[in-house]
C-alpha positions in Angstrom: 95.1 164.0 104.2 97.9 161.8 102.9 98.4 164.2 100.0 98.8 167.2 102.4 101.5 165.4 104.3 103.2 164.5 101.0 103.1 168.0 99.8 104.8 169.2 103.0 107.6 166.5 102.8 108.3 166.3 99.1 108.7 168.8 96.2 106.6 168.6 93.0 109.1 166.4 91.1 109.3 163.9 93.9 105.5 163.8 94.3 105.1 162.8 90.6 107.4 159.9 91.1 105.8 158.9 94.4 102.2 158.8 93.3 102.6 155.8 90.9 104.5 153.9 93.7 101.7 154.5 96.2 99.1 153.3 93.6 101.2 150.2 92.9 101.5 149.5 96.6 97.7 149.7 97.0 97.1 147.4 94.0 99.6 144.9 95.5 97.9 144.9 98.9 94.5 144.4 97.2 95.9 141.5 95.2 97.4 139.8 98.2 94.0 140.1 100.1 92.2 138.6 97.0 94.7 135.8 96.6 94.5 134.8 100.3 90.7 134.6 100.1 90.3 132.7 96.8 92.3 129.5 97.6 90.4 129.0 100.9 87.1 128.8 98.9 88.6 126.3 96.5 90.1 124.2 99.3 86.7 124.1 101.0 84.9 123.1 97.8 87.5 120.4 97.1 87.4 119.0 100.7 83.6 118.9 100.5 83.7 117.0 97.2 86.3 114.5 98.5 84.4 113.9 101.7 81.2 113.3 99.7 82.9 110.9 97.4 84.4 109.0 100.4 81.1 108.8 102.2 79.5 107.4 99.0 82.2 104.8 98.5 82.1 103.8 102.2 78.3 103.5 102.2 78.3 101.4 99.0 81.0 99.1 100.5 79.0 98.9 103.7 75.8 98.0 101.8 77.6 95.3 99.8 78.9 93.8 103.1 75.4 93.9 104.6 73.9 92.3 101.5 76.4 89.5 101.7 75.8 89.0 105.4 72.0 88.9 104.9 72.3 86.4 102.0 74.5 84.1 104.1 72.2 84.4 107.1 69.2 83.4 105.0 71.0 80.4 103.5 72.4 79.2 106.9 69.0 79.6 108.6 67.5 77.1 106.1 69.9 74.4 107.2 67.9 71.8 109.2 68.4 72.4 112.9 70.3 75.6 112.6 67.5 77.7 114.1 68.0 81.5 114.5 71.3 82.5 112.8 73.4 85.7 112.9 76.4 86.3 110.7 79.3 88.8 110.8 81.9 89.1 108.0 85.1 91.1 108.3 87.1 92.2 105.2 90.8 92.5 104.9 90.6 94.7 101.8 87.9 96.3 99.7 87.0 95.7 96.0 89.7 96.9 93.6 89.0 98.0 90.1 91.8 98.2 87.5 91.0 100.5 84.6 92.5 100.2 81.1 95.2 102.8 80.0 96.8 103.8 76.7 100.4 104.1 77.4 103.1 105.8 75.3 106.7 105.5 76.3 109.3 107.7 74.6 113.1 107.2 75.2 115.7 109.6 73.9 119.4 108.9 74.1 122.0 111.7 73.5 125.8 111.1 73.1 128.2 114.0 73.6 132.0 114.2 73.2 134.0 117.0 74.6 137.2 118.5 73.2 139.4 116.4 75.6 138.0 113.1 74.3 135.5 112.5 77.1 132.2 110.9 76.2 128.9 111.4 78.0 125.6 109.6 77.3 122.3 111.0 78.5 119.1 109.0 78.4 115.7 110.5 79.1 112.4 108.6 79.2 108.9 109.9 79.4 105.7 107.9 79.8 102.2 109.2 79.0 99.2 107.3 80.3 95.7 108.0 79.4 92.7 106.2 80.9 90.4 104.6 78.3 86.7 105.5 78.7 83.6 104.3 77.0 81.0 106.4 75.2 79.4 107.3 78.5 82.7 108.6 79.9 83.0 105.6 82.3 86.4 104.0 82.5 86.9 100.7 80.7 87.6 98.1 83.4 90.3 95.4 82.7 89.9 93.6 86.0 87.9 93.7 89.2 89.3 92.1 92.3 86.7 91.1 94.9 87.0 92.2 98.4 89.2 89.8 100.4 87.4 88.3 103.4 89.3 88.2 106.6 86.9 86.2 108.8 83.4 85.0 109.4 81.5 84.5 112.7 78.3 82.6 112.8 76.1 82.5 115.9 73.3 79.9 115.6 70.9 78.5 118.2 71.4 75.0 116.7 75.2 75.1 116.9 75.2 73.0 120.1 74.6 70.0 117.9 78.0 68.9 116.4 76.3 67.8 113.2 74.6 71.1 112.6 77.8 73.0 113.6 79.7 71.0 111.0 77.1 71.7 108.3 77.2 75.4 109.1 81.0 75.4 109.0 81.1 73.6 105.6 78.4 75.9 104.2 80.3 79.1 105.1 83.6 77.7 103.7 81.9 76.6 100.4 79.7 79.7 99.8 82.5 82.2 100.5 85.4 80.1 99.2 87.5 80.7 102.3 89.8 78.6 104.5 88.5 76.8 107.6 90.7 78.9 109.9 88.7 82.0 108.9 85.4 80.6 110.1 84.1 80.4 113.7 80.7 78.9 114.7 79.2 79.7 118.1 76.1 78.6 119.9 73.4 81.2 120.7 
C-alpha cells in the first residue's frame, strides 16, 4: 500500500533513493524501542539487588543490637535484687569497616613558553586506588570501628532500691564503656 502511494508521487529514480531512507527510518525506530526497553530491565535488576543488600545489612545490624541487648539483660538480671530487667540500646552510628587499598599517584608537570616570553605551567595528577582482597575475594580489612552507642535505658523491678539502681548503673557503664549521662535506670 505504501509502495503504491510512493509510485504515484515519485518517479523511478526518486523511489530508489527513498527506499533505503525508509528502511533506515524503520531500523532507527526499532532501535529506539529496544533501547527504551533494555535500560528499564537493568534498572529493576539493580534496584532489586540494592534493596536486597540493604535489607541484609539492616537485619544483621538489628540482630547484633538484639544480641547485645539480650546479653546485657542476662547480666543485669543476675545482680542481686535487680529482679526482672529489660534493656534498650540506641546507636548513633553503625559499625564501620575500613578496607585496605593499593594507591598509585602520578603527577605530571608541563612548562610551556610562548613566542612573546610568557610562561605557563600545567600540573596534572591522577590517583588509582585498588581494593586489596584475600584469596577468597573478601576485602582485607585495616580497621573496624564499633557501632557508637547513643544511650541505654534499663527498666528493672528492683530499681526502687537505690543500692540496686547504683549497681545497675555502674554495670551498664562498665560493660559498654559509655559515659554516665548515656545511661538511665527506671523502676518497673
